[in-house]
N, C-alpha and C positions, 0 to 999 in steps of 0.2 A: 505493500502500497505506498503510497507515493501522497504527502502531505507539503503543499505549498505556503510557505512562510511568506508574511508580509512585513511591509517596509519598518510597524513596532513593531517584529521579533528579530528580525534583524539588530534594533539599534538595544533592543531589551537586551537582545546576546553580549552585545560589546560591551554596553553597558556592566553590566553584572560581571564579565569577565576580566576587566577594569580593576575593578574593588578586588578580586581575589588574584589578579597581579601585585598587585599593590600591597595585599597581605602574602601572598608567599614572597615577593622581594625583601620584605620587613625581615620575616623568616629569617631569609637565607645571610639577609647583611649582618645580623644577630650570629649566622653561626648557630640556630636552631637545629635546620635541614640542609642536607645541600639534595642537589639538585640530580636526578635521578633520569631524567627522559635520555630515550632513546633513539627516539626519530632528529632528520635534519628540519623540520620546522620551529619556527618557536614556540613557546612557553604561551601564547597570546594564542594561537593558534591550533594550537591540539585542543587545547581549553574555549575555543571560540565553536568551534565543529565538536563537542562538548556537550556545548549547552545547548545546538544550535538542535542537537538528538532531542537533549532533553525539554527541548520546548515544543517542538511539532510529536514526541510523547503525547505530552499534558495535555497540545491543542486535541491528538483522537481521541484520548479517555475524558476529556471535561474535565482535570481538576487543575488544581492553582501549582507554578513553578515553584523550586524549593529558589529561591534565590538569597540566604542565608548563607552568608559567607562566615567561618568560625574560623578562631586563628587557628584552632587546631586542625582543620579538616574538615571533611566531610564523616568521615571514617568510613568509604566507597558507596554510601547510601543519597542515591540521587531522589526515591520517592519511598516515601509511605503512607501506600494505602490498605484502607481497613485492616490495621497494622501489620503488615506484608511488607514489606524489603525492597526495595528495587535498584538494578544497579540499568542506566542505561550508556549504550558502547556504542559509538559513531566514529565511523570509517571517512578516511576522504577517498581515499584509496578505491577505484573504480578496476580492482581486478574482476575477471572471467570466472567464470568458475572451478574448481569450488571457490566459495567465499566462509571467510569465519568466523565465528566471533572468536576470542583469542585474553586470554586471563594473563599475564607472568607467571605466576602461580595458583595451584587450584585453591590456596588460602587466600586468593583474593577476589575469587566469586564467595565474597560475602555476604548478600544479602538471600531473601527465598526464591528470588526472580530478576534476569536478566532478559532486556532489550537489546535488539540488537537493527542499527541502522546504519546507514551511508549515506555521503550528501550527493547527492547528484545534480547541484547547479550549485551557482551560490543559494538559491533560494528554494529548491525542491530534499525532504529530506525521504531515501525511503527507509520506509520500516520493514525489512526482515521478518521477524519474526520475536517470541520470545521462547525462553527454557527455564525449569525450574533445577534447584542446584542438584538435585539428585539423578536428572535424566543428563544433564552436564552429564553429571562424572562418568554414569553407565557408555556416553556415547565421543568421548574429549579423544582426541588424538594427541601424540604431540607434531609439535613442527617446529624449525629453525628460519627466520627469515634473515637471519644472518648475523643478530644479534641476544643468539641463546636461544635453548628450549621453550617453550611457550605450550601453555594448555587452550587447545582451540577446538570447535564446538562445529561442524560442517552446518551451515543454515539448511542443505537436506535436512538438519533435524530441527531445528524448530518448529514451534507450531504460530500457525498465523491467530498474528494480532490481534482479529475481529474476535478470537475464544479466550483473550486475554481475563475481563469478567467473568465466565467461566471455570476459567482454568481455576482462579484470586478466588468463587464462593465455594468448588469442590476441597482447594485447597484448608479453606477453614472448618468446612463442615467437618473433615477430616475422613 
C-alpha cells in the first residue's frame, strides 16, 4: 500500500528530526553516546527517512505520530497502540526483490510488532506489511550487506498492513 505525504507531513518530519538531531548532537558533544551509524547517509537523512515511514503508518492507521523527543532515546518504540509496541523500519534503498526488514541484532526487535516501509519518491511511502516478533524469529535469515551480519526477514513473510488491527485484536485476546 502506498501513502502520499503532503507538504505538512514533510515539514512536520523535518521539524521533528531537527529537534532529534539537536538532542543527539548535545549527547555526542558531551561524549554520552557514540555515533554507530553504518551507512553513508547523514544522520539527518537517516532520521528523516524513518520519520516519513512513521508518518505514513500513522496516517494509514489513524493514530497520532509520536513526536516526543527524549534525551535518552525512544528505546526502539515508535508507536504504542492498545498497549502493544511497534517499530517502524523505513528503507530508502529501492532494491529489487527480495526486500528485507532488517535488524542489527535479534535484541533490536524490541517491540511486539514491526512494520516495514520504503521510500518510493520524495512524497510516497510504500508500506510493505508487518510482522510479530515470534514470526520474525522463525523466518529470519542472516545477511551481510558489507557491514556485518544482520537479521533479515524477506518481505514475502510480511502480513498485509490492512490486517494489522485484526492481528492486534487477536494478539490481545491471546
